[in-house]
DSSP file (Angstrom, degrees, kcal/mol; ACC not computed):
  #  RESIDUE AA STRUCTURE BP1 BP2  ACC     N-H-->O    O-->H-N    N-H-->O    O-->H-N    TCO  KAPPA ALPHA  PHI   PSI    X-CA   Y-CA   Z-CA
    1    1 A M              0   0    0      0, 0.0     2,-0.4     0, 0.0    25,-0.1   0.000 360.0 360.0 360.0 133.9  -57.8  -15.3 -147.6
    2    2 A T        -     0   0    0      1,-0.1     3,-0.2    24,-0.1    21,-0.1  -0.926 360.0-154.4-113.5 135.1  -55.7  -15.9 -144.5
    3    3 A Y  S    S+     0   0    0     -2,-0.4     2,-0.5     1,-0.2    -1,-0.1   0.857  86.8  36.9 -75.1 -35.5  -57.3  -17.0 -141.2
    4    4 A V        +     0   0    0     15,-0.3    -1,-0.2    14,-0.2    19,-0.1  -0.948  55.8 163.0-124.1 111.9  -54.5  -15.6 -139.0
    5    5 A K  S    S-     0   0    0     -2,-0.5     2,-0.3     1,-0.4    -1,-0.2   0.856  74.0 -15.8 -93.9 -42.2  -52.9  -12.3 -139.9
    6    6 A S        -     0   0    0     12,-0.1     2,-0.5    13,-0.0    -1,-0.4  -0.965  56.1-150.5-159.6 148.1  -51.3  -11.5 -136.6
    7    7 A V    >   -     0   0    0     -2,-0.3     3,-1.0    -3,-0.1     2,-0.2  -0.982  18.9-135.3-127.0 121.9  -51.7  -12.7 -133.1
    8    8 A T  T 3  S+     0   0    0     -2,-0.5     3,-0.1     1,-0.2    -2,-0.0  -0.495  84.8  20.6 -76.6 141.6  -51.0  -10.4 -130.1
    9    9 A G  T 3  S+     0   0    0      1,-0.3     2,-0.3    -2,-0.2    -1,-0.2   0.490  98.5 107.7  84.4   3.8  -49.0  -11.7 -127.2
   10   10 A M  S <  S-     0   0    0     -3,-1.0    -1,-0.3     1,-0.1    -3,-0.1  -0.784  77.5 -95.5-110.8 157.1  -47.4  -14.5 -129.0
   11   11 A S     >  -     0   0    0     -2,-0.3     4,-2.6     1,-0.1     5,-0.2  -0.272  35.6-113.9 -63.5 157.7  -43.8  -14.9 -130.1
   12   12 A E  H  > S+     0   0    0      1,-0.2     4,-2.3     2,-0.2     5,-0.1   0.867 117.9  53.6 -61.0 -36.1  -43.1  -13.9 -133.7
   13   13 A E  H  > S+     0   0    0      2,-0.2     4,-2.2     1,-0.2    -1,-0.2   0.921 110.7  44.9 -66.2 -44.9  -42.2  -17.5 -134.5
   14   14 A T  H  > S+     0   0    0      2,-0.2     4,-2.5     1,-0.2     5,-0.2   0.923 113.9  49.8 -64.5 -44.8  -45.6  -18.8 -133.2
   15   15 A S  H  X S+     0   0    0     -4,-2.6     4,-2.3     1,-0.2    -2,-0.2   0.901 111.2  49.4 -60.5 -41.8  -47.5  -16.1 -134.9
   16   16 A S  H  X S+     0   0    0     -4,-2.3     4,-2.5    -5,-0.2    -1,-0.2   0.892 110.4  50.5 -65.0 -40.6  -45.7  -16.8 -138.2
   17   17 A S  H  X S+     0   0    0     -4,-2.2     4,-2.5     2,-0.2    -2,-0.2   0.904 111.4  47.9 -65.0 -41.4  -46.5  -20.6 -137.8
   18   18 A L  H  X S+     0   0    0     -4,-2.5     4,-2.7     2,-0.2   -14,-0.2   0.893 111.1  50.8 -66.0 -39.1  -50.1  -19.9 -137.2
   19   19 A T  H  X S+     0   0    0     -4,-2.3     4,-2.2     2,-0.2   -15,-0.3   0.927 111.7  47.7 -62.6 -44.2  -50.2  -17.5 -140.2
   20   20 A E  H  X S+     0   0    0     -4,-2.5     4,-2.3     2,-0.2    -2,-0.2   0.906 112.1  49.7 -62.9 -42.3  -48.6  -20.2 -142.4
   21   21 A L  H  X S+     0   0    0     -4,-2.5     4,-2.4     1,-0.2    -2,-0.2   0.916 110.1  50.7 -63.0 -43.6  -51.1  -22.8 -141.1
   22   22 A G  H  X S+     0   0    0     -4,-2.7     4,-2.3     1,-0.2    -1,-0.2   0.888 109.6  50.7 -60.7 -40.2  -54.0  -20.5 -141.8
   23   23 A T  H  X S+     0   0    0     -4,-2.2     4,-2.4     2,-0.2    -1,-0.2   0.909 110.0  49.7 -64.1 -42.9  -52.8  -19.9 -145.3
   24   24 A K  H  X S+     0   0    0     -4,-2.3     4,-2.5     2,-0.2    -2,-0.2   0.897 109.9  50.7 -64.5 -40.3  -52.5  -23.7 -145.9
   25   25 A I  H  X S+     0   0    0     -4,-2.4     4,-2.5     2,-0.2    -1,-0.2   0.927 110.4  49.9 -62.0 -44.5  -56.0  -24.2 -144.6
   26   26 A S  H  X S+     0   0    0     -4,-2.3     4,-2.1     1,-0.2    -2,-0.2   0.916 111.0  49.1 -60.2 -43.8  -57.3  -21.5 -146.9
   27   27 A Q  H  X S+     0   0    0     -4,-2.4     4,-1.6     1,-0.2    -1,-0.2   0.908 110.7  50.3 -63.5 -42.2  -55.5  -23.1 -149.9
   28   28 A L  H  X S+     0   0    0     -4,-2.5     4,-1.0     1,-0.2    -2,-0.2   0.924 110.4  49.4 -61.7 -44.6  -56.8  -26.6 -149.1
   29   29 A Q  H  < S+     0   0    0     -4,-2.5     3,-0.4     1,-0.2    -1,-0.2   0.884 110.2  50.7 -63.6 -38.0  -60.4  -25.3 -148.8
   30   30 A E  H  < S+     0   0    0     -4,-2.1    -1,-0.2     1,-0.2    -2,-0.2   0.811 113.7  45.7 -68.3 -28.7  -60.1  -23.5 -152.2
   31   31 A N  H  < S+     0   0    0     -4,-1.6    -1,-0.2    -3,-0.2    -2,-0.2   0.537  85.2 110.4 -94.5  -6.9  -58.8  -26.6 -153.8
   32   32 A L  S  < S-     0   0    0     -4,-1.0     2,-0.1    -3,-0.4    -3,-0.0  -0.433  78.2-108.9 -65.4 139.6  -61.4  -29.0 -152.4
   33   33 A P        -     0   0    0      0, 0.0     2,-0.9     0, 0.0    -1,-0.1  -0.426  24.8-128.6 -66.3 145.3  -63.7  -30.3 -155.0
   34   34 A H        -     0   0    0    126,-0.2     2,-0.3    -2,-0.1   126,-0.0  -0.839  25.0-147.3 -98.1 102.7  -67.2  -28.9 -154.6
   35   35 A F        +     0   0    0     -2,-0.9     2,-0.4   125,-0.1     8,-0.1  -0.503  20.8 179.4 -75.8 134.1  -69.5  -32.0 -154.7
   36   36 A Q        -     0   0    0     -2,-0.3   124,-1.8    10,-0.1    12,-0.1  -0.991  13.7-159.6-135.8 143.6  -72.9  -31.5 -156.2
   37   37 A C        -     0   0    0     -2,-0.4     3,-0.1   122,-0.2     6,-0.1  -0.897  31.5-101.5-117.0 150.8  -75.8  -33.8 -156.7
   38   38 A P    >   -     0   0    0      0, 0.0     3,-1.8     0, 0.0    -1,-0.1  -0.201  57.6 -73.6 -61.9 162.1  -78.6  -33.4 -159.2
   39   39 A A  T 3  S+     0   0    0      1,-0.3     3,-0.1     3,-0.0     0, 0.0  -0.292 122.8  22.4 -55.5 142.2  -81.9  -32.1 -158.0
   40   40 A Q  T 3  S+     0   0    0      1,-0.3    11,-0.5    -3,-0.1     2,-0.3   0.518 101.4 109.9  72.5   9.5  -83.8  -34.8 -156.0
   41   41 A W    <   -     0   0    0     -3,-1.8     2,-0.4     9,-0.1    -1,-0.3  -0.818  61.7-136.8-108.2 154.4  -80.6  -36.7 -155.2
   42   42 A I  E     -A   49   0A   0      7,-2.7     7,-2.4    -2,-0.3     2,-0.3  -0.938  12.9-134.4-116.5 133.7  -79.0  -36.8 -151.7
   43   43 A W  E     +A   48   0A   0     -2,-0.4     2,-0.3     5,-0.2     5,-0.2  -0.661  31.7 158.3 -88.1 137.8  -75.3  -36.5 -151.1
   44   44 A F  E >   -A   47   0A   0      3,-2.7     3,-1.5    -2,-0.3   115,-0.1  -0.847  67.7 -18.8-157.6 123.8  -73.4  -38.8 -148.7
   45   45 A W  T 3  S-     0   0    0      1,-0.3     3,-0.1    -2,-0.3   114,-0.1   0.883 126.6 -46.2  47.1  56.0  -69.7  -39.5 -148.6
   46   46 A Q  T 3  S+     0   0    0      1,-0.2   113,-2.5   112,-0.1     2,-0.3   0.604 121.5  99.1  67.0  15.6  -68.8  -38.3 -152.1
   47   47 A N  E <   -AB  44 158A   0     -3,-1.5    -3,-2.7   111,-0.3     2,-0.4  -0.913  63.1-138.2-127.4 158.1  -71.8  -40.1 -153.7
   48   48 A C  E     -AB  43 157A   0    109,-3.8   109,-2.3    -2,-0.3     2,-0.4  -0.932  17.3-159.4-115.3 140.3  -75.3  -39.1 -154.8
   49   49 A Y  E     -AB  42 156A   0     -7,-2.4    -7,-2.7    -2,-0.4     2,-0.5  -0.962   6.3-159.9-125.2 136.1  -78.3  -41.2 -154.1
   50   50 A Y  E     - B   0 155A   0    105,-2.3   105,-2.3    -2,-0.4     2,-0.7  -0.970   5.0-161.5-115.1 123.3  -81.7  -41.2 -155.8
   51   51 A F  E     - B   0 154A   0     -2,-0.5   103,-0.2   -11,-0.5    -2,-0.0  -0.917  23.6-129.6-106.1 112.4  -84.6  -42.8 -153.9
   52   52 A S        -     0   0    0    101,-2.7   101,-0.0    -2,-0.7   100,-0.0  -0.281   9.3-154.1 -66.4 142.0  -87.4  -43.6 -156.4
   53   53 A P  S    S+     0   0    0      0, 0.0     2,-0.2     0, 0.0    -1,-0.1   0.632  78.8  45.0 -86.0 -14.4  -90.9  -42.4 -155.6
   54   54 A N  S    S-     0   0    0     99,-0.1     2,-0.3    97,-0.1    99,-0.3  -0.555  84.3-105.0-121.2-174.5  -92.5  -45.2 -157.7
   55   55 A K        +     0   0    0     -2,-0.2     2,-0.3    97,-0.1    97,-0.2  -0.874  33.9 159.3-120.2 146.7  -92.1  -48.9 -158.2
   56   56 A K  B     -D  151   0B   0     95,-2.6    95,-2.5    -2,-0.3    37,-0.1  -0.948  44.2 -91.1-149.1 167.1  -90.6  -51.1 -161.0
   57   57 A N     >  -     0   0    0     -2,-0.3     4,-2.4    93,-0.2    91,-0.2  -0.354  50.9 -98.2 -74.5 169.9  -89.2  -54.5 -161.4
   58   58 A W  H  > S+     0   0    0     89,-2.4     4,-2.5    91,-0.3     5,-0.2   0.905 121.7  48.5 -59.6 -46.4  -85.5  -55.0 -160.9
   59   59 A T  H  > S+     0   0    0     88,-0.4     4,-2.2     1,-0.2    -1,-0.2   0.916 114.4  45.1 -62.5 -44.7  -84.5  -54.9 -164.6
   60   60 A D  H  > S+     0   0    0      2,-0.2     4,-2.3     1,-0.2    -1,-0.2   0.847 111.0  54.4 -68.9 -32.8  -86.6  -51.7 -165.3
   61   61 A A  H  X S+     0   0    0     -4,-2.4     4,-2.1     2,-0.2    -2,-0.2   0.926 109.3  47.5 -64.3 -43.7  -85.2  -50.1 -162.1
   62   62 A Q  H  X S+     0   0    0     -4,-2.5     4,-2.7     1,-0.2    -2,-0.2   0.894 110.9  52.0 -64.0 -38.7  -81.7  -50.7 -163.3
   63   63 A K  H  X S+     0   0    0     -4,-2.2     4,-2.1     2,-0.2    -1,-0.2   0.890 107.3  52.7 -63.7 -38.6  -82.6  -49.3 -166.7
   64   64 A S  H  < S+     0   0    0     -4,-2.3     4,-0.5     2,-0.2    -2,-0.2   0.916 111.0  46.5 -62.6 -42.6  -84.0  -46.2 -165.0
   65   65 A C  H ><>S+     0   0    0     -4,-2.1     3,-1.6     1,-0.2     5,-1.4   0.931 110.5  53.1 -63.3 -44.7  -80.7  -45.8 -163.2
   66   66 A A  H ><5S+     0   0    0     -4,-2.7     3,-2.0     1,-0.3    -2,-0.2   0.848 100.8  60.4 -60.3 -34.1  -78.8  -46.3 -166.5
   67   67 A S  T 3<5S+     0   0    0     -4,-2.1    -1,-0.3     1,-0.3    -2,-0.2   0.689 105.5  49.4 -67.5 -15.6  -80.9  -43.6 -168.1
   68   68 A M  T < 5S-     0   0    0     -3,-1.6    -1,-0.3    -4,-0.5    -2,-0.2   0.074 126.2-104.5-105.8  20.4  -79.4  -41.3 -165.5
   69   69 A D  T < 5S+     0   0    0     -3,-2.0     2,-0.2     1,-0.2    -3,-0.2   0.880  91.1  78.8  59.2  44.4  -75.9  -42.6 -166.2
   70   70 A T      < -     0   0    0     -5,-1.4     2,-0.3    -8,-0.2    -1,-0.2  -0.826  69.0-114.8-154.7-166.6  -75.6  -44.7 -163.1
   71   71 A N  E     -C  156   0A   0     85,-1.1    85,-2.1    -2,-0.2     3,-0.1  -0.812  42.9 -73.7-131.8 171.4  -76.6  -48.1 -161.6
   72   72 A L  E    S-C  155   0A   0     -2,-0.3    83,-0.3    83,-0.2    22,-0.1  -0.355  76.9 -73.7 -58.8 154.2  -78.7  -49.4 -158.8
   73   73 A V        -     0   0    0     81,-2.6    22,-3.0    20,-0.3     2,-0.6  -0.218  40.1-153.7 -60.3 138.7  -76.9  -48.8 -155.5
   74   74 A V        -     0   0    0     20,-0.2     2,-0.7    -3,-0.1    -1,-0.1  -0.973  14.8-143.6-111.2 115.4  -73.9  -50.9 -154.6
   75   75 A I        +     0   0    0     -2,-0.6    42,-0.2     1,-0.2     3,-0.1  -0.721  25.3 172.1 -89.5 113.8  -73.6  -51.1 -150.8
   76   76 A N        +     0   0    0     -2,-0.7     2,-0.3     1,-0.1    41,-0.3   0.535  59.4  15.2 -99.5  -9.6  -69.9  -51.0 -149.8
   77   77 A S  S  > S-     0   0    0      1,-0.1     4,-2.1    39,-0.1     5,-0.1  -0.991  70.5-110.8-159.1 162.2  -70.1  -50.7 -146.1
   78   78 A A  H  > S+     0   0    0     -2,-0.3     4,-2.4     2,-0.2     5,-0.1   0.817 118.5  57.9 -65.3 -29.9  -72.3  -51.0 -143.0
   79   79 A V  H  > S+     0   0    0      2,-0.2     4,-2.3     1,-0.2    -1,-0.2   0.928 106.7  46.4 -65.7 -45.2  -72.0  -47.2 -142.7
   80   80 A E  H  > S+     0   0    0      1,-0.2     4,-2.5     2,-0.2    -2,-0.2   0.913 112.6  50.8 -62.9 -41.7  -73.4  -46.7 -146.2
   81   81 A Q  H  X S+     0   0    0     -4,-2.1     4,-2.9     1,-0.2    -2,-0.2   0.900 108.8  51.6 -61.9 -40.7  -76.2  -49.2 -145.4
   82   82 A A  H  X S+     0   0    0     -4,-2.4     4,-1.5     2,-0.2    -1,-0.2   0.906 109.1  50.7 -63.3 -41.2  -77.0  -47.3 -142.2
   83   83 A F  H  X S+     0   0    0     -4,-2.3     4,-0.7     2,-0.2     3,-0.4   0.951 113.2  45.0 -58.8 -49.7  -77.2  -44.1 -144.2
   84   84 A I  H >X S+     0   0    0     -4,-2.5     3,-1.2     1,-0.2     4,-1.1   0.916 109.9  55.9 -61.5 -43.1  -79.6  -45.7 -146.7
   85   85 A G  H 3< S+     0   0    0     -4,-2.9    -1,-0.2     1,-0.3    -2,-0.2   0.789 102.1  56.1 -61.5 -29.0  -81.6  -47.3 -143.9
   86   86 A T  H 3< S+     0   0    0     -4,-1.5    -1,-0.3    -3,-0.4    -2,-0.2   0.718 110.9  45.3 -75.1 -18.8  -82.2  -43.9 -142.3
   87   87 A L  H << S+     0   0    0     -3,-1.2     2,-0.4    -4,-0.7    -2,-0.2   0.575 107.3  58.5-102.9 -10.7  -83.8  -42.6 -145.5
   88   88 A I     <  +     0   0    0     -4,-1.1     4,-0.1    -3,-0.1    -1,-0.0  -0.937  34.8 169.7-123.4 145.2  -86.1  -45.4 -146.5
   89   89 A A        +     0   0    0     -2,-0.4     2,-0.3     2,-0.1    -1,-0.1   0.244  68.7  81.8-121.8   3.4  -88.9  -47.1 -144.8
   90   90 A K  S    S-     0   0    0      1,-0.0     2,-0.2    61,-0.0    48,-0.1  -0.834  90.2-102.7-113.1 146.6  -89.9  -48.9 -148.0
   91   91 A R        -     0   0    0     -2,-0.3    61,-1.3    46,-0.2     2,-0.3  -0.486  50.0-175.4 -63.4 134.5  -88.5  -52.1 -149.5
   92   92 A S  E     -Ef 136 152C   0     44,-2.3    44,-3.5    -2,-0.2    61,-0.3  -0.991  26.9-108.4-141.8 143.4  -86.2  -51.1 -152.4
   93   93 A W  E     -Ef 135 153C   0     59,-2.9    61,-1.3    -2,-0.3   -20,-0.3  -0.418  31.2-166.2 -66.2 141.5  -84.1  -52.8 -155.1
   94   94 A I  E     -     0   0C   0     40,-2.1     2,-1.7     2,-0.2    40,-0.4  -0.812  37.8 -95.2-120.0 168.5  -80.3  -52.7 -154.7
   95   95 A G  E    S+     0   0C   0    -22,-3.0    13,-2.2    -2,-0.3     2,-0.4  -0.244  85.5 108.2 -84.0  51.1  -77.8  -53.5 -157.4
   96   96 A L  E     + G   0 107C   0     -2,-1.7    38,-2.5    38,-0.3     2,-0.3  -0.992  36.4 154.8-131.7 131.5  -77.2  -57.2 -156.5
   97   97 A S  E     -EG 133 106C   0      9,-2.1     9,-2.7    -2,-0.4    36,-0.2  -0.995  36.8-163.4-152.9 152.3  -78.4  -60.2 -158.4
   98   98 A D        +     0   0    0     34,-2.4     6,-0.3    -2,-0.3    35,-0.1  -0.100  56.6 121.7-122.4  33.2  -77.6  -63.9 -159.0
   99   99 A S        +     0   0    0     33,-0.5     3,-0.2     1,-0.2    -1,-0.1   0.724  69.7  55.6 -70.6 -22.1  -79.8  -64.1 -162.1
  100  100 A I  S    S+     0   0    0      1,-0.3     2,-0.3     4,-0.3    -1,-0.2   0.915 129.1   2.0 -75.8 -43.6  -76.9  -65.2 -164.4
  101  101 A S  S >  S-     0   0    0      3,-0.4     3,-2.6    31,-0.1    -1,-0.3  -0.940  87.4-107.4-148.7 121.4  -76.0  -68.2 -162.2
  102  102 A E  T 3  S+     0   0    0     -2,-0.3    -3,-0.1     1,-0.3    30,-0.1  -0.200 104.7  10.6 -53.6 127.1  -77.9  -69.3 -159.1
  103  103 A G  T 3  S+     0   0    0     -5,-0.1     2,-1.1     1,-0.1    -1,-0.3   0.276  98.0 109.0  87.8 -10.2  -75.9  -68.5 -155.9
  104  104 A D    <   -     0   0    0     -3,-2.6    -3,-0.4    -6,-0.3    -4,-0.3  -0.699  57.5-163.8 -98.8  80.9  -73.3  -66.4 -157.8
  105  105 A W        -     0   0    0     -2,-1.1     2,-0.4    -7,-0.1     8,-0.3  -0.439   9.2-175.6 -71.4 135.7  -74.2  -63.0 -156.5
  106  106 A R  E     -G   97   0C   0     -9,-2.7    -9,-2.1    -2,-0.2     2,-0.3  -0.993  23.8-130.3-136.3 138.9  -72.9  -60.0 -158.4
  107  107 A W  E >   -G   96   0C   0      4,-0.8     3,-1.8    -2,-0.4   -11,-0.2  -0.642  27.7-121.9 -82.3 145.6  -73.0  -56.3 -158.0
  108  108 A V  T 3  S+     0   0    0    -13,-2.2    -1,-0.1     1,-0.3   -12,-0.1   0.740 111.0  50.3 -62.5 -24.8  -74.1  -54.3 -161.1
  109  109 A D  T 3  S-     0   0    0    -14,-0.3    -1,-0.3   -37,-0.1   -35,-0.0   0.380 119.9-104.4 -96.1   5.1  -70.8  -52.3 -161.2
  110  110 A G    <   +     0   0    0     -3,-1.8    -2,-0.1     1,-0.3     3,-0.1   0.465  62.9 159.7  88.1   1.3  -68.6  -55.4 -160.9
  111  111 A T        -     0   0    0      1,-0.1    -4,-0.8     2,-0.1     2,-0.5  -0.340  54.0-100.6 -55.5 136.9  -67.6  -54.9 -157.3
  112  112 A D        -     0   0    0      1,-0.2     4,-0.4    -6,-0.1     3,-0.3  -0.481  33.0-164.2 -67.6 115.1  -66.3  -58.2 -155.9
  113  113 A Y  S >  S+     0   0    0     -2,-0.5     3,-1.1    -8,-0.3    -1,-0.2   0.881  82.5  61.9 -67.3 -39.7  -69.2  -59.7 -153.9
  114  114 A T  T 3  S+     0   0    0      1,-0.3    -1,-0.2    -9,-0.1    -2,-0.1   0.816 113.5  34.7 -62.3 -30.6  -67.0  -62.3 -152.1
  115  115 A S  T 3  S+     0   0    0     -3,-0.3    -1,-0.3     2,-0.1    -2,-0.2   0.392 103.3  94.3-103.7   3.7  -64.9  -59.6 -150.4
  116  116 A S  S <  S-     0   0    0     -3,-1.1   -40,-0.1    -4,-0.4   -39,-0.1  -0.479  87.6 -82.2 -93.6 166.3  -67.7  -57.0 -149.9
  117  117 A V        -     0   0    0    -41,-0.3     2,-0.5   -42,-0.2    -1,-0.1  -0.346  40.4-157.3 -62.5 142.9  -70.0  -56.4 -147.0
  118  118 A K        +     0   0    0     -3,-0.1   -40,-0.0     2,-0.1    -1,-0.0  -0.987  17.8 173.3-128.2 121.1  -73.0  -58.8 -146.8
  119  119 A L        +     0   0    0     -2,-0.5    23,-2.1    24,-0.0     2,-0.1  -0.256  19.2 160.5-123.4  44.6  -76.0  -57.6 -144.8
  120  120 A W  B     -h  142   0C   0     21,-0.2    23,-0.2     4,-0.1     3,-0.1  -0.359  44.4-110.4 -67.6 144.3  -78.5  -60.4 -145.5
  121  121 A N    >   -     0   0    0     21,-3.0     3,-2.3     1,-0.2    -1,-0.1  -0.349  57.8 -71.5 -64.2 155.9  -81.5  -60.9 -143.2
  122  122 A Q  T 3  S+     0   0    0      1,-0.3    -1,-0.2    -2,-0.0    19,-0.0  -0.275 124.2  15.8 -55.4 131.6  -81.3  -64.1 -141.2
  123  123 A G  T 3  S+     0   0    0      1,-0.3    -1,-0.3    -3,-0.1    -2,-0.1   0.458 103.7 159.8  84.3   1.7  -81.8  -67.1 -143.4
  124  124 A E    <   +     0   0    0     -3,-2.3    -1,-0.3    18,-0.1    -4,-0.1  -0.772  40.5  39.1-111.1 156.9  -81.3  -65.1 -146.6
  125  125 A P        +     0   0    0      0, 0.0    -1,-0.1     0, 0.0    -2,-0.1   0.629  68.5 148.9 -73.2 146.0  -80.6  -65.5 -149.5
  126  126 A N        -     0   0    0     18,-0.1     3,-0.1     2,-0.1    -2,-0.1   0.448  48.7-134.7-125.5  -3.7  -82.7  -68.6 -149.8
  127  127 A N    >   +     0   0    0      1,-0.2     3,-1.2     4,-0.2     2,-0.4   0.739  40.8 168.2  53.3  26.1  -83.9  -68.6 -153.4
  128  128 A S  T 3  S+     0   0    0      1,-0.3    -1,-0.2     2,-0.2    -2,-0.1  -0.576  70.8   7.1 -67.9 124.1  -87.4  -69.4 -152.2
  129  129 A N  T 3  S-     0   0    0     -2,-0.4    -1,-0.3     1,-0.1    -2,-0.1   0.866 134.4 -61.1  72.1  36.8  -89.7  -68.9 -155.2
  130  130 A N  S <  S-     0   0    0     -3,-1.2     2,-0.8     1,-0.2    17,-0.4   0.954  75.2-177.9  55.9  58.6  -86.9  -68.3 -157.7
  131  131 A E        +     0   0    0     15,-0.2    -4,-0.2     1,-0.1    -1,-0.2  -0.801  18.5 154.0 -95.3 108.7  -85.5  -65.2 -156.0
  132  132 A D        +     0   0    0     -2,-0.8   -34,-2.4    13,-0.7   -33,-0.5   0.395  51.1  67.6-116.5   0.4  -82.6  -63.7 -158.0
  133  133 A C  E    S-EI  97 145C   0     12,-2.2    12,-3.3   -36,-0.2     2,-0.3  -0.943  72.1-127.4-128.1 148.0  -82.6  -60.0 -157.1
  134  134 A A  E     - I   0 144C   0    -38,-2.5   -40,-2.1   -40,-0.4     2,-0.3  -0.715  20.3-171.5-100.0 141.9  -81.7  -58.3 -153.8
  135  135 A E  E     -EI  93 143C   0      8,-2.8     8,-1.9    -2,-0.3     2,-0.5  -0.916  25.0-126.9-123.1 153.2  -83.8  -55.8 -152.0
  136  136 A E  E     -EI  92 142C   0    -44,-3.5   -44,-2.3    -2,-0.3     6,-0.2  -0.893  20.4-148.9 -94.7 128.4  -83.1  -53.6 -149.0
  137  137 A L        -     0   0    0      4,-2.9   -46,-0.2    -2,-0.5     5,-0.1   0.555  36.1-109.5 -79.8  -7.3  -85.9  -54.3 -146.5
  138  138 A G  S    S+     0   0    0      3,-0.3    -1,-0.1   -46,-0.1   -47,-0.1   0.510 108.1  83.6  87.8   4.9  -85.9  -50.8 -144.9
  139  139 A S  S    S-     0   0    0      2,-0.4     3,-0.1   -49,-0.0   -54,-0.1   0.321 115.0 -96.1-118.4   2.1  -84.5  -52.4 -141.8
  140  140 A G  S    S+     0   0    0      1,-0.4     2,-0.3   -59,-0.1   -55,-0.1   0.485  95.9 101.5  91.4   3.0  -80.8  -52.4 -142.8
  141  141 A K        -     0   0    0    -56,-0.0    -4,-2.9   -60,-0.0    -2,-0.4  -0.824  63.9-129.1-120.2 160.2  -81.0  -56.0 -144.0
  142  142 A W  E     -hI 120 136C   0    -23,-2.1   -21,-3.0    -2,-0.3     2,-0.3  -0.709  17.5-172.9-108.7 158.6  -81.2  -57.5 -147.4
  143  143 A N  E     - I   0 135C   0     -8,-1.9    -8,-2.8    -2,-0.3     2,-0.4  -0.988  24.9-121.5-144.2 146.7  -83.6  -60.2 -148.9
  144  144 A D  E     + I   0 134C   0     -2,-0.3   -10,-0.2   -10,-0.2   -16,-0.1  -0.782  37.4 175.1 -92.2 141.4  -83.7  -62.0 -152.2
  145  145 A M  E     - I   0 133C   0    -12,-3.3   -12,-2.2    -2,-0.4   -13,-0.7  -0.916  42.1 -83.6-137.8 157.6  -86.9  -61.5 -154.2
  146  146 A P    >   -     0   0    0      0, 0.0     3,-1.9     0, 0.0   -15,-0.2  -0.511  41.6-129.8 -61.9 133.7  -88.2  -62.5 -157.6
  147  147 A C  T 3  S+     0   0    0    -17,-0.4   -89,-2.4     1,-0.3   -88,-0.4   0.693 102.4  65.0 -62.9 -20.1  -86.8  -59.9 -160.0
  148  148 A G  T 3  S+     0   0    0    -91,-0.2    -1,-0.3   -90,-0.1   -91,-0.1   0.586  76.3 110.0 -81.6  -9.7  -90.3  -59.3 -161.5
  149  149 A N  S <  S-     0   0    0     -3,-1.9     2,-0.7     1,-0.1   -91,-0.3  -0.294  74.3-117.9 -63.5 152.2  -91.7  -57.9 -158.2
  150  150 A Q        +     0   0    0    -93,-0.1     2,-0.3   -95,-0.1   -93,-0.2  -0.844  49.7 150.4 -96.7 115.7  -92.5  -54.2 -158.2
  151  151 A L  B     -D   56   0B   0    -95,-2.5   -95,-2.6    -2,-0.7   -59,-0.2  -0.904  49.0 -98.6-136.2 164.0  -90.4  -52.3 -155.6
  152  152 A H  E     -f   92   0C   0    -61,-1.3   -59,-2.9    -2,-0.3     2,-0.3  -0.285  46.0-151.9 -67.4 170.8  -89.0  -48.8 -155.1
  153  153 A W  E     -f   93   0C   0    -99,-0.3  -101,-2.7   -61,-0.3     2,-0.4  -0.960  12.2-137.2-147.6 164.7  -85.3  -48.6 -156.0
  154  154 A I  E     -B   51   0A   0    -61,-1.3   -81,-2.6    -2,-0.3     2,-0.3  -0.991  13.7-163.3-128.2 125.7  -82.1  -46.7 -155.2
  155  155 A C  E     -BC  50  72A   0   -105,-2.3  -105,-2.3    -2,-0.4     2,-0.4  -0.781   7.8-165.1-102.2 152.3  -79.6  -45.3 -157.7
  156  156 A E  E     +BC  49  71A   0    -85,-2.1   -85,-1.1    -2,-0.3     2,-0.3  -1.000  13.1 163.0-138.6 137.2  -76.1  -44.3 -156.7
  157  157 A K  E     -B   48   0A   0   -109,-2.3  -109,-3.8    -2,-0.4     2,-0.1  -0.983  44.2 -87.6-147.8 160.6  -73.5  -42.2 -158.6
  158  158 A S  E     -B   47   0A   0     -2,-0.3  -111,-0.3  -111,-0.2     2,-0.1  -0.421  46.1-115.3 -66.6 136.4  -70.3  -40.4 -157.7
  159  159 A A              0   0    0   -113,-2.5  -122,-0.2    -2,-0.1    -1,-0.1  -0.437 360.0 360.0 -70.1 148.1  -70.8  -36.7 -156.7
  160  160 A Q              0   0    0   -124,-1.8  -126,-0.2    -2,-0.1  -123,-0.1   0.378 360.0 360.0-119.0 360.0  -69.3  -34.2 -159.1
């Protein structure tokens, strides 16, 4: 399909250039991947997000994500955090923990924590009460919590 077949009142060269441009646009659109997310998942920037309707502890939430061939969400930018924040009003687990070694925060997918965005609430993480797992507060900020607490959770996977 071509967007521009002929244009009246333009030089032949301009008309030809527009026709060529239209053809290239059509080819690009036909070759773009068609991103799809499973039912009950939400698409954003080539990823799919699942917002749980129920609550689990952090480990069981990660297992639930793993059963869907993914992980708890790894927040890579303030834009992604803003997207998530617009969709939740509930505190939810994210894929960040320092349960292996106190103060050594790690993302579940191996993303480098030291060079990644950090959106901790003021004074967090503070490990008050043995808090080794991260939650999104529903305000765009993070908090560390005991991993055994029951919270909603967010899974993330690449759109296909």
